[in-house]
Structure formats: structure tokens, C-alpha cells
NUVEX-402570 format. One line per 4 residues: for each residue x, y, z of N, C-alpha, C, O, CB. Coordinates in steps of 0.1 Angstrom, whole numbers. Glycine has a CB too. Layout:
residues N
X,Y,Z,X,Y,Z,X,Y,Z,X,Y,Z,X,Y,Z; ... $
END
This chain:
residues 300
434,-17,208,423,-9,204,410,-17,204,409,-27,197,426,-2,191; 399,-12,210,387,-20,210,380,-18,197,383,-10,189,377,-14,222; 371,-28,194,364,-28,181,358,-15,177,359,-10,166,354,-39,181; 350,-9,187,343,3,184,353,14,180,350,22,171,335,8,196 $
364,14,187,375,25,184,380,22,170,383,32,162,386,25,194; 382,10,166,388,7,153,378,11,142,383,17,132,390,-8,152; 366,9,144,356,13,134,356,28,133,354,34,122,342,8,137; 357,35,144,358,50,144,370,55,136,368,65,129,358,55,158 $
381,48,138,393,52,130,391,51,115,395,59,107,405,44,135; 383,40,112,381,38,97,372,48,91,371,48,79,375,24,96; 364,55,99,355,65,93,341,62,96,338,61,108,357,66,78; 332,62,87,318,61,89,313,47,87,301,44,85,310,71,81 $
322,37,86,318,23,83,310,17,94,315,17,106,331,15,80; 298,12,92,290,6,102,293,-9,101,294,-15,91,275,9,99; 293,-15,113,295,-30,114,283,-37,108,272,-35,112,298,-34,128; 286,-47,100,276,-56,95,283,-70,94,288,-73,83,270,-52,81 $
283,-77,105,292,-89,106,290,-99,94,300,-104,89,289,-96,119; 278,-102,90,275,-111,80,281,-107,66,288,-114,59,260,-114,78; 278,-94,63,283,-89,50,298,-87,50,304,-90,41,276,-75,47; 303,-82,62,317,-81,63,324,-94,61,335,-95,54,321,-75,77 $
319,-105,67,325,-118,65,325,-122,50,335,-127,46,318,-128,74; 314,-120,43,314,-123,29,324,-115,21,331,-121,12,300,-121,23; 326,-103,25,336,-94,18,350,-100,21,358,-101,11,335,-80,23; 353,-103,33,366,-108,37,369,-121,30,380,-124,25,367,-110,52 $
359,-130,29,360,-143,21,363,-140,7,371,-147,0,348,-152,24; 356,-131,1,358,-127,-13,373,-123,-15,379,-127,-25,348,-117,-18; 377,-114,-7,391,-109,-8,401,-120,-6,411,-121,-14,393,-98,3; 399,-129,4,408,-140,6,408,-149,-6,419,-154,-10,404,-148,18 $
397,-151,-12,396,-160,-24,404,-154,-36,410,-161,-43,381,-163,-28; 402,-141,-38,410,-134,-48,425,-135,-46,433,-137,-55,405,-119,-50; 429,-134,-34,443,-134,-31,449,-148,-34,459,-150,-40,446,-131,-16; 442,-158,-29,446,-172,-32,446,-175,-47,455,-181,-53,437,-182,-25 $
435,-170,-54,435,-171,-68,446,-164,-76,451,-169,-86,422,-166,-73; 451,-153,-70,462,-146,-76,475,-154,-75,483,-155,-85,464,-132,-70; 477,-161,-64,488,-170,-63,488,-181,-72,498,-185,-78,489,-175,-48; 476,-187,-74,474,-198,-84,476,-193,-98,482,-200,-106,460,-204,-83 $
472,-181,-101,474,-176,-115,488,-173,-117,493,-175,-128,465,-163,-117; 495,-168,-107,510,-165,-109,517,-178,-111,526,-179,-120,515,-159,-96; 513,-189,-104,519,-202,-106,516,-207,-120,525,-213,-127,514,-212,-96; 504,-205,-125,501,-210,-139,507,-202,-150,508,-207,-161,486,-209,-140 $
512,-190,-147,519,-182,-157,532,-188,-162,540,-192,-154,522,-167,-152; 533,-189,-175,545,-195,-181,547,-190,-195,537,-189,-203,545,-211,-181; 560,-188,-200,572,-190,-192,576,-178,-183,575,-166,-188,584,-193,-202; 579,-181,-171,584,-170,-162,599,-174,-159,602,-184,-154,576,-170,-148 $
608,-165,-162,622,-168,-161,626,-173,-147,625,-165,-137,630,-156,-165; 631,-185,-146,637,-190,-134,627,-195,-124,631,-200,-113,646,-181,-128; 614,-193,-126,604,-195,-116,596,-208,-118,595,-213,-129,594,-183,-116; 590,-213,-107,582,-225,-107,569,-223,-115,563,-213,-113,580,-230,-93 $
565,-233,-123,552,-233,-129,547,-247,-130,554,-256,-125,553,-226,-144; 536,-249,-137,531,-263,-139,539,-270,-149,538,-282,-151,517,-263,-143; 548,-263,-157,556,-269,-167,569,-275,-162,573,-286,-165,559,-259,-178; 576,-267,-153,588,-271,-147,591,-264,-134,582,-256,-130,600,-269,-156 $
602,-267,-127,605,-261,-114,615,-249,-115,619,-244,-105,610,-271,-105; 618,-245,-128,627,-233,-129,640,-236,-123,646,-246,-125,620,-221,-123; 645,-226,-115,658,-227,-109,657,-233,-95,666,-232,-87,664,-213,-108; 646,-239,-92,643,-244,-78,644,-260,-78,637,-266,-86,630,-239,-73 $
652,-265,-69,652,-279,-67,644,-284,-55,643,-296,-52,667,-284,-65; 639,-274,-47,633,-277,-34,618,-275,-34,611,-277,-24,639,-269,-23; 612,-272,-46,598,-269,-46,593,-272,-61,600,-272,-70,594,-255,-42; 579,-275,-61,573,-277,-74,559,-271,-74,555,-265,-64,573,-292,-78 $
551,-273,-85,538,-267,-86,529,-273,-75,521,-265,-70,532,-269,-99; 530,-286,-72,521,-292,-62,523,-285,-49,514,-283,-41,523,-307,-62; 536,-283,-45,539,-277,-33,534,-263,-32,528,-258,-22,554,-277,-30; 535,-255,-43,531,-241,-42,515,-241,-42,510,-232,-36,536,-233,-55 $
509,-250,-48,494,-251,-47,490,-254,-33,481,-247,-28,489,-262,-57; 496,-263,-26,493,-266,-12,495,-254,-3,488,-252,6,501,-279,-8; 506,-247,-6,510,-236,2,499,-225,0,495,-219,10,523,-230,-2; 495,-222,-12,485,-212,-15,472,-215,-8,466,-206,-2,483,-210,-30 $
468,-227,-8,455,-231,-2,456,-230,13,446,-227,20,451,-246,-6; 468,-233,19,470,-232,33,469,-217,38,465,-215,49,483,-238,37; 472,-208,29,472,-194,32,458,-188,31,456,-177,36,481,-186,24; 449,-194,24,436,-188,22,429,-183,34,425,-171,34,427,-198,15 $
428,-191,45,421,-185,57,428,-173,64,421,-165,70,419,-196,68; 441,-172,62,448,-161,68,446,-149,59,446,-138,65,463,-165,69; 445,-150,46,441,-138,38,427,-133,42,425,-121,42,442,-142,23; 418,-142,44,405,-138,49,406,-131,62,400,-121,65,396,-151,50 $
414,-136,71,416,-130,85,422,-116,84,419,-107,91,424,-139,93; 432,-115,75,438,-102,73,428,-92,67,429,-80,71,451,-103,64; 420,-96,58,410,-87,53,400,-83,64,396,-71,64,402,-94,41; 396,-92,72,388,-89,84,395,-79,93,388,-70,99,383,-102,91 $
408,-81,95,415,-72,104,416,-58,98,415,-48,105,429,-77,106; 417,-58,85,417,-45,78,403,-38,79,403,-25,80,420,-46,63; 392,-45,79,379,-39,81,379,-32,95,371,-22,96,368,-50,81; 386,-36,104,387,-30,118,399,-20,119,401,-15,130,387,-40,129 $
406,-19,108,418,-10,109,427,-14,120,432,-6,128,414,5,110; 430,-27,121,439,-32,132,453,-26,130,457,-23,118,439,-47,132; 461,-25,140,474,-20,139,483,-31,133,480,-42,131,480,-17,153; 495,-26,128,505,-35,121,509,-46,130,511,-57,125,517,-27,117 $
510,-45,143,514,-56,151,503,-67,151,506,-79,151,515,-51,166; 490,-63,150,480,-73,148,481,-80,135,480,-93,135,466,-66,150; 484,-73,124,485,-79,111,498,-88,111,498,-99,106,487,-69,100; 508,-84,118,520,-92,119,518,-105,126,524,-115,121,532,-84,126 $
510,-105,136,507,-118,143,500,-127,134,502,-139,135,499,-115,156; 490,-122,126,483,-131,117,493,-136,107,493,-148,103,472,-123,110; 502,-128,102,512,-132,92,521,-143,97,525,-152,90,520,-120,87; 525,-142,110,534,-152,116,527,-165,116,533,-176,114,539,-148,129 $
514,-165,120,506,-178,120,505,-183,106,505,-195,104,492,-176,126; 503,-174,96,503,-179,82,516,-185,78,516,-195,71,500,-167,73; 527,-180,82,540,-186,79,541,-200,85,546,-209,78,552,-178,85; 536,-202,97,536,-215,103,528,-225,95,532,-236,92,531,-215,118 $
516,-221,90,508,-229,82,514,-232,69,514,-244,64,494,-223,80; 521,-222,63,528,-224,50,539,-235,52,540,-244,44,534,-211,45; 547,-234,62,558,-243,65,553,-257,68,560,-267,64,567,-238,76; 542,-258,74,536,-271,77,532,-277,64,533,-289,62,524,-270,87 $
526,-269,55,521,-275,42,532,-279,33,531,-287,24,512,-264,35; 544,-272,34,555,-274,25,567,-282,31,577,-284,25,560,-261,20; 565,-287,43,575,-294,51,588,-286,52,599,-290,50,579,-307,43; 586,-273,56,597,-264,59,602,-256,48,612,-248,50,607,-272,64 $
596,-256,36,601,-248,25,594,-235,24,582,-234,26,600,-256,11; 602,-224,23,596,-211,22,591,-208,8,599,-205,-1,607,-200,26; 579,-210,5,573,-208,-8,567,-194,-10,568,-189,-21,563,-219,-10; 561,-189,1,553,-177,-1,555,-166,10,545,-159,13,538,-180,-2 $
566,-166,17,568,-156,28,566,-142,23,559,-134,29,581,-158,34; 572,-139,11,570,-125,6,556,-122,3,551,-111,5,579,-124,-6; 549,-132,-3,535,-130,-6,526,-128,6,516,-120,7,529,-141,-15; 529,-135,17,522,-134,30,523,-119,34,513,-113,38,527,-143,41 $
535,-113,33,537,-99,37,530,-90,28,521,-82,32,552,-96,38; 533,-90,15,528,-80,6,513,-82,2,505,-73,3,536,-80,-7; 510,-94,-2,496,-97,-5,487,-96,7,476,-92,6,495,-111,-12; 493,-100,19,485,-99,31,482,-84,34,470,-82,39,493,-105,42 $
491,-75,32,488,-61,35,478,-56,25,469,-48,29,501,-53,34; 478,-60,13,468,-56,3,455,-61,6,444,-55,4,472,-60,-11; 454,-73,12,441,-79,17,436,-70,28,424,-67,28,443,-93,21; 445,-66,37,440,-58,48,435,-44,43,425,-39,48,452,-56,58 $
442,-39,33,438,-26,27,425,-28,20,416,-19,21,449,-21,18; 423,-39,13,410,-41,6,399,-42,17,388,-37,14,411,-54,-2; 401,-49,28,391,-49,38,388,-36,44,376,-33,47,396,-58,50; 398,-27,45,396,-14,51,388,-5,41,382,5,46,409,-7,54 $
389,-7,28,383,2,18,371,-3,11,365,4,3,394,6,8; 367,-15,14,355,-21,7,342,-14,12,340,-12,24,354,-36,10; 334,-10,2,321,-4,5,311,-14,1,311,-20,-10,319,9,-3; 301,-17,10,290,-26,8,279,-19,0,274,-9,5,285,-32,21 $
276,-24,-12,265,-18,-20,254,-28,-22,255,-40,-18,271,-13,-33; 243,-23,-28,232,-32,-30,235,-43,-40,229,-54,-40,220,-24,-36; 245,-41,-49,249,-51,-58,261,-59,-54,265,-68,-62,251,-45,-72; 266,-57,-42,277,-64,-37,289,-55,-33,287,-43,-33,282,-73,-48 $
300,-61,-29,311,-53,-24,318,-45,-35,320,-51,-46,321,-62,-17; 322,-33,-32,329,-24,-41,342,-21,-35,343,-15,-24,321,-11,-45; 353,-26,-41,367,-24,-36,374,-13,-44,374,-14,-56,375,-37,-36; 379,-3,-37,387,7,-44,401,2,-46,411,6,-40,387,21,-35 $
402,-6,-56,415,-13,-59,426,-3,-62,438,-6,-59,413,-23,-70; 423,8,-68,433,17,-72,439,24,-60,450,30,-61,428,28,-82; 433,23,-48,438,30,-36,444,20,-26,448,25,-15,426,37,-30; 445,8,-29,450,-2,-19,464,1,-14,467,1,-3,449,-16,-24 $
473,4,-24,487,7,-20,488,20,-12,495,20,-2,495,9,-33; 480,30,-16,480,42,-8,474,40,6,479,46,15,471,53,-16; 465,31,7,459,28,20,470,21,29,471,25,41,447,19,19; 477,12,23,488,5,31,498,16,36,501,16,48,495,-5,22 $
502,25,27,512,35,31,507,44,42,514,48,51,517,43,19; 494,48,40,488,58,49,485,52,63,487,59,73,476,64,43; 480,40,63,475,34,76,486,27,83,487,28,95,463,25,73; 494,20,76,505,11,82,519,15,78,528,8,83,502,-3,79 $
521,25,70,534,27,64,545,30,75,556,24,74,534,39,55; 542,38,85,552,41,95,555,29,103,567,27,106,546,52,105; 546,21,106,548,8,114,556,-2,105,564,-9,111,535,2,119; 554,-2,92,561,-11,84,576,-7,83,585,-15,85,555,-11,69 $
578,7,82,592,11,81,600,10,94,612,8,94,592,26,76; 593,11,105,599,10,118,599,-4,124,604,-6,135,593,20,128; 593,-13,117,591,-27,122,605,-34,123,615,-30,118,582,-34,114; 604,-46,129,617,-54,131,622,-59,118,614,-63,109,614,-66,140 $
635,-60,116,642,-65,105,648,-78,109,657,-79,117,652,-55,99; 644,-90,103,650,-103,106,665,-102,103,669,-98,92,643,-114,98; 673,-106,112,688,-105,111,693,-115,101,704,-113,95,695,-107,124; 687,-127,99,693,-138,92,685,-141,79,688,-152,73,694,-150,100 $
676,-133,75,669,-136,62,677,-132,50,686,-123,51,655,-128,62; 674,-138,39,681,-134,26,679,-119,23,689,-113,19,677,-143,15; 667,-115,25,664,-101,22,672,-91,30,677,-81,25,650,-98,23; 674,-94,43,681,-86,52,696,-86,48,703,-75,49,680,-90,67 $
701,-98,45,715,-98,41,718,-90,28,728,-83,27,719,-113,38; 709,-91,18,710,-83,6,709,-68,9,716,-60,3,699,-87,-4; 700,-64,18,698,-50,22,712,-45,27,716,-34,24,687,-49,33; 718,-53,36,731,-48,41,742,-48,31,750,-39,31,735,-57,53 $
742,-58,22,753,-59,12,751,-50,0,761,-44,-4,755,-73,8; 739,-49,-5,737,-42,-17,728,-29,-16,727,-22,-26,730,-51,-27; 722,-27,-5,714,-15,-3,701,-15,-9,694,-5,-11,722,-3,-8; 696,-27,-13,683,-29,-19,672,-28,-8,673,-34,3,681,-42,-26 $
661,-20,-11,651,-18,-1,642,-30,2,638,-32,14,643,-7,-5; 640,-38,-8,632,-50,-6,617,-48,-3,612,-37,-6,638,-58,5; 611,-58,3,596,-58,5,592,-47,14,581,-42,12,592,-72,10; 599,-44,24,595,-34,34,594,-20,27,584,-13,29,604,-33,46 $
604,-17,20,604,-4,13,593,-3,3,586,7,1,617,-1,6; 590,-14,-5,579,-15,-14,566,-12,-8,558,-4,-12,580,-28,-22; 564,-20,3,551,-18,10,549,-5,17,538,1,16,549,-29,21; 560,0,23,559,13,30,556,24,21,551,35,25,571,15,38 $
560,23,8,558,33,-2,545,32,-10,542,39,-19,570,33,-12; 537,22,-6,524,20,-13,525,11,-25,516,12,-34,519,33,-16; 535,2,-26,536,-7,-37,537,0,-51,529,-3,-60,525,-17,-37; 547,8,-52,549,15,-65,552,6,-77,549,9,-88,560,26,-64 $
558,-6,-74,561,-15,-85,549,-22,-90,548,-25,-102,571,-26,-80; 539,-24,-81,526,-30,-86,519,-20,-94,514,-23,-105,518,-34,-73; 517,-7,-89,509,3,-95,516,10,-107,509,14,-117,504,13,-85; 529,11,-106,536,18,-117,542,9,-127,545,14,-138,547,26,-111 $
544,-4,-125,550,-13,-134,541,-24,-137,537,-27,-149,563,-18,-129; 537,-32,-127,529,-44,-129,516,-42,-136,513,-48,-146,527,-51,-116; 508,-34,-130,494,-31,-136,495,-26,-150,488,-31,-159,486,-22,-127; 502,-15,-153,503,-10,-166,508,-20,-176,503,-21,-188,512,3,-167 $
518,-28,-172,523,-38,-182,514,-49,-184,513,-54,-195,537,-43,-176; 506,-53,-174,496,-63,-176,486,-59,-186,482,-67,-194,489,-66,-162; 482,-46,-185,472,-41,-194,477,-39,-208,470,-40,-218,466,-28,-189; 490,-35,-209,496,-34,-222,497,-48,-228,495,-49,-240,511,-27,-221 $
500,-58,-220,501,-71,-225,488,-76,-231,488,-83,-241,505,-81,-214; 477,-72,-225,464,-75,-230,461,-69,-244,456,-76,-253,453,-71,-220; 466,-57,-246,464,-50,-258,473,-57,-269,469,-58,-281,467,-35,-257; 485,-60,-265,494,-66,-275,490,-80,-279,492,-84,-291,508,-66,-269 $
485,-88,-270,483,-102,-272,469,-105,-277,467,-116,-282,486,-110,-260; 460,-96,-276,446,-99,-280,440,-110,-272,438,-109,-260,446,-103,-295; 437,-121,-279,429,-132,-272,438,-142,-265,434,-151,-259,421,-140,-283; 451,-140,-266,461,-149,-259,460,-147,-244,466,-137,-239,475,-148,-265 $
453,-156,-237,451,-154,-223,464,-155,-214,465,-150,-203,441,-163,-217; 474,-162,-219,486,-165,-212,496,-153,-212,504,-151,-203,494,-177,-217; 495,-145,-222,505,-134,-225,505,-123,-215,516,-119,-211,503,-129,-238; 494,-117,-211,495,-105,-202,503,-106,-190,512,-98,-186,481,-100,-199 $
501,-117,-182,509,-119,-170,524,-121,-173,532,-117,-165,503,-131,-162; 527,-128,-184,541,-130,-188,547,-116,-191,558,-113,-186,542,-139,-201; 540,-108,-198,545,-94,-201,547,-86,-188,558,-80,-187,535,-86,-210; 538,-87,-179,540,-80,-166,552,-85,-158,559,-78,-152,527,-81,-158 $
554,-99,-159,565,-105,-152,578,-100,-157,587,-96,-149,564,-120,-153; 579,-99,-170,592,-94,-176,594,-80,-173,605,-75,-171,592,-97,-192; 583,-72,-173,585,-58,-170,590,-56,-156,598,-47,-153,571,-50,-172; 585,-64,-146,589,-63,-133,604,-67,-131,611,-60,-124,580,-72,-124 $
608,-77,-138,622,-82,-137,631,-71,-143,642,-69,-138,624,-95,-145; 626,-64,-154,634,-54,-160,637,-42,-151,647,-35,-152,628,-50,-173; 627,-39,-142,628,-26,-135,630,-27,-120,635,-18,-114,615,-19,-137; 627,-39,-114,627,-40,-99,641,-46,-95,646,-55,-101,616,-49,-94 $
646,-40,-84,658,-45,-78,655,-56,-69,652,-54,-57,666,-34,-71; 654,-69,-74,649,-80,-67,659,-86,-58,670,-90,-62,644,-91,-78; 656,-87,-45,666,-92,-35,669,-107,-37,679,-111,-33,660,-89,-21; 659,-114,-43,662,-128,-45,672,-130,-56,681,-139,-55,649,-135,-49 $
671,-122,-67,682,-122,-77,695,-118,-72,705,-124,-75,678,-113,-89; 695,-108,-63,708,-103,-58,714,-114,-48,726,-116,-48,706,-90,-50; 705,-121,-41,710,-132,-32,716,-143,-40,727,-148,-37,699,-137,-23; 710,-147,-51,714,-158,-59,726,-155,-68,735,-163,-70,703,-164,-67 $
725,-143,-74,735,-140,-85,744,-128,-83,752,-125,-91,728,-139,-97; 742,-121,-71,749,-109,-69,745,-98,-79,736,-99,-86,764,-112,-69; 754,-88,-79,751,-76,-89,752,-81,-103,744,-77,-111,761,-65,-86; 761,-90,-106,762,-95,-120,750,-102,-124,744,-100,-135,774,-104,-122 $
745,-111,-116,733,-119,-119,721,-110,-120,713,-112,-130,730,-129,-108; 719,-100,-111,708,-91,-112,708,-83,-125,698,-80,-131,707,-83,-100; 720,-78,-128,722,-70,-140,718,-78,-153,712,-73,-162,736,-64,-141; 723,-91,-153,720,-99,-164,705,-102,-166,700,-101,-177,727,-113,-163 $
698,-104,-154,684,-107,-155,676,-95,-160,668,-96,-168,679,-111,-141; 680,-83,-155,673,-71,-159,675,-68,-174,666,-64,-181,678,-59,-151; 688,-70,-179,691,-68,-193,683,-78,-202,678,-74,-212,706,-69,-195; 682,-90,-198,675,-100,-206,660,-97,-206,654,-98,-217,677,-114,-200 $
655,-92,-195,640,-89,-195,638,-76,-204,628,-76,-211,636,-86,-181; 647,-67,-203,646,-55,-211,647,-58,-226,639,-52,-234,656,-44,-207; 656,-67,-230,657,-71,-244,644,-78,-249,640,-75,-260,669,-80,-245; 638,-86,-240,626,-93,-244,615,-82,-247,608,-83,-257,621,-102,-233 $
614,-72,-239,604,-62,-240,607,-53,-252,598,-49,-260,603,-53,-227; 620,-50,-254,623,-41,-265,621,-47,-279,619,-41,-289,638,-36,-264; 621,-61,-279,619,-68,-291,604,-71,-294,600,-78,-303,626,-81,-291; 596,-64,-286,581,-65,-288,573,-72,-277,561,-72,-278,579,-72,-301 $
580,-77,-267,573,-84,-256,565,-95,-261,569,-103,-269,565,-74,-248; 552,-95,-257,543,-106,-261,535,-102,-274,526,-108,-277,533,-109,-250; 540,-91,-280,533,-86,-292,538,-92,-305,533,-88,-315,533,-72,-292; 547,-102,-304,552,-108,-316,548,-123,-317,546,-129,-306,568,-107,-317 $
547,-129,-329,543,-143,-330,552,-153,-323,548,-163,-318,542,-147,-344; 565,-149,-321,575,-158,-315,577,-155,-300,588,-159,-295,588,-158,-323; 568,-148,-294,571,-144,-280,574,-155,-271,582,-154,-262,560,-135,-275; 567,-166,-272,569,-178,-263,583,-183,-265,590,-186,-255,558,-189,-266 $
587,-185,-277,601,-190,-279,611,-181,-273,621,-186,-267,603,-192,-294; 609,-168,-275,619,-159,-269,619,-159,-254,629,-158,-247,617,-144,-274; 607,-160,-248,605,-161,-233,611,-174,-228,617,-174,-217,590,-160,-229; 609,-185,-235,615,-197,-231,630,-197,-231,636,-202,-222,610,-209,-240 $
636,-190,-241,651,-189,-241,656,-181,-229,666,-184,-223,655,-182,-254; 649,-170,-225,653,-163,-213,651,-172,-201,660,-172,-192,644,-150,-212; 641,-179,-200,638,-188,-189,650,-198,-188,655,-201,-177,625,-196,-191; 654,-204,-199,665,-214,-199,678,-207,-194,686,-213,-187,667,-219,-213 $
680,-195,-198,692,-188,-194,692,-185,-179,702,-186,-172,694,-174,-201; 681,-182,-173,679,-180,-159,682,-193,-151,689,-193,-141,666,-174,-155; 677,-204,-156,679,-217,-150,693,-221,-150,699,-226,-141,670,-228,-157; 700,-218,-162,714,-221,-163,722,-213,-153,733,-218,-148,719,-219,-177 $
718,-201,-150,725,-193,-140,720,-194,-126,725,-186,-117,725,-179,-145; 711,-203,-124,705,-205,-110,698,-192,-105,699,-189,-93,715,-210,-100; 692,-184,-114,686,-172,-111,671,-173,-109,665,-180,-117,689,-161,-121; 666,-167,-99,651,-168,-97,646,-155,-91,650,-151,-80,648,-180,-87 $
638,-147,-98,633,-134,-94,620,-136,-85,609,-132,-88,629,-126,-106; 622,-142,-73,611,-145,-64,604,-133,-60,592,-133,-58,616,-153,-52; 611,-122,-58,604,-110,-54,595,-105,-65,584,-100,-62,614,-99,-50; 599,-106,-77,590,-102,-88,578,-112,-90,567,-107,-94,598,-102,-102 $
580,-124,-86,569,-134,-86,558,-129,-76,546,-129,-79,573,-148,-83; 563,-125,-64,553,-119,-54,546,-107,-59,534,-105,-58,561,-116,-41; 554,-98,-66,548,-86,-71,538,-89,-82,528,-82,-84,559,-76,-76; 541,-99,-90,532,-103,-101,519,-108,-94,508,-105,-99,538,-114,-110 $
520,-116,-84,507,-121,-77,499,-109,-72,487,-109,-72,511,-131,-66; 506,-99,-66,499,-87,-61,493,-80,-72,482,-75,-71,509,-78,-53; 500,-79,-83,494,-72,-95,481,-79,-100,471,-72,-103,504,-72,-107; 482,-92,-101,470,-100,-105,459,-98,-95,447,-98,-99,474,-114,-107 $
462,-97,-82,452,-95,-72,445,-82,-73,432,-81,-73,458,-97,-58; 453,-71,-74,447,-58,-76,439,-57,-88,428,-51,-89,458,-47,-76; 444,-63,-99,437,-62,-112,423,-70,-111,413,-65,-116,445,-68,-123; 423,-81,-104,411,-89,-103,401,-82,-95,389,-82,-98,414,-103,-96 $
405,-75,-84,395,-67,-76,390,-55,-85,379,-51,-84,402,-61,-64; 399,-49,-93,395,-37,-101,385,-41,-112,376,-33,-115,408,-31,-107; 387,-53,-118,379,-57,-129,367,-66,-125,359,-69,-133,387,-64,-139; 367,-70,-112,357,-78,-107,358,-93,-112,348,-100,-113,343,-73,-112 $
371,-97,-116,373,-110,-121,374,-120,-110,381,-118,-100,386,-110,-129; 367,-131,-111,367,-142,-101,378,-151,-105,378,-158,-116,353,-149,-101; 389,-152,-97,400,-160,-100,399,-175,-95,408,-183,-97,413,-154,-94; 388,-178,-88,387,-192,-83,383,-202,-93,382,-214,-90,376,-192,-72 $
END
């Protein structure tokens, strides 16, 4: 599809290369910042942070930081592709190049493949829906998931399924929909679980800046059928993880004085069981990204 045709598909958006580039760079910076904020969140059950490596022996915070920085230009490129309403195949090609850059930065470790897919699609949606105003870019953050489903949903659902990925194996064995189902449906876990829980966490925790993202992480683990948990722990492991997260929330979540101690205990149990909710970590990063665009928060 030629550039003029892409802009026509997008509606009445007029090309402004300089302003569009600034918008794309802003979106890419927010996406990278969301990955950094997800990494900084602690305690996250079984997941890597600056405190420890969770249930992972092959990665640490320095590696995830290098991976996130390597992905920054590709998030910018995906936002620019969204500005032109490029087809899913175009976005997929950018994503594959992003994977190569990630693997080069991590010496072959898959740190952010799920985030490249989900966060990358949200970057493209942000590019497609950004309005340039006199005071700066205005992003319709509440509509990003709907935009992904409407513009690219059919291509996402009909796209190729990797035969040998962990997610594909779990899909065949357990019937979990995984990242493709989440994206094709407009990211209901982000908008229906992650964002409301993040904002509830803010109300519960007051001035405690660490708490909201932890609360959102536990809410996602409690409700989402995470293919990473299923891969590592099977149905029993996934059920244990969800029950532990639900118990943390039912006991007050981050709204009690001892929330950190209780969260650390859940984290230790996940590590002991070699459980890691990597899919929920990706969804948490997406939640933080959408929230940052919605509130105008600079995550850099």
C-alpha cells in the first residue's frame, strides 16, 4: 500500500513528517520506559527485578535493561508504521528485526519477545490515533486496544503460529489463547484488569510509589491464564500461582502496612516452585505504557 493510500485509510490525518517523527519518538520512549518501570517493580512473584533474578537463572536486571534499550528504535518504528496504518505483515517484519536486536543484546536469551508483540502493537495503535495539537501530541490511550482489534485483529488471528514456541505448545496442550488471543481481542487483560488494578493500587497505597504496579501485577496473575506459568508448572503450578495472588489481594493487597512482607513471601514461593508469570510481566508493561500515555507521564 502506497503512503498516500495508507493515510487515506487512516482518515483525515495530514502528513507532517517532523511532527509525526516527534510523536513516534515520544511513543517509543514511553514504551521503553514502561519496560524499565516493569523491571523496577518489586516484589513481583518469580520475576526479574533489580533486587534478584526471581525464578530465572539465565537473565538479570542488567540484561533486561540492555534488551529494553535495544528495542527503543523499533518501538519508534512501529509507532511510525501505525501513523501510516501499515498492514500486519509490515508490523511483523519490524517485530522480527526487533527480535534479532534483542537476541544480539542478550546473547541469545529471550527477554522481551512477548513485549515486542504486545507493546509493539500498542505503539502502532498509538501512532495511528495520535492527534497533533498546539500543545503537543494527544493520544487516545483508552482506545489503543480497540484500535489494534479493529485495524489488525483479523490479521493477528489468522497469522502464523510458531510450531516450537512455548506458547504454541501450551496452546495445544492446555487450550490457553496466549498473546495472540489477547491482542486480537483488544487487550482485555490490560484494560479490564491491569489498568483498574493499577489505579486501585494508587488509592490504597497513597504516597507509596512502588505499590500500584505491584497491585496490578498480582491482579493480572490472579486472573490471566499465563502460558509461561503453564509451561513451567502445568495446570497445578498455574492454579497455585493464581490462588496465591488472589489470597494476597483478598487480604488487602497493597492497602495493608505489611503488604511488602506478604508479597515477598509469595515471591519466595514462586521461586521455590520455579514459577514465572512472564506473560503477566508483559501485560504489566503494557498497562504501564497505556497509563503513561493516558496521564501524560514521562517514564524516561
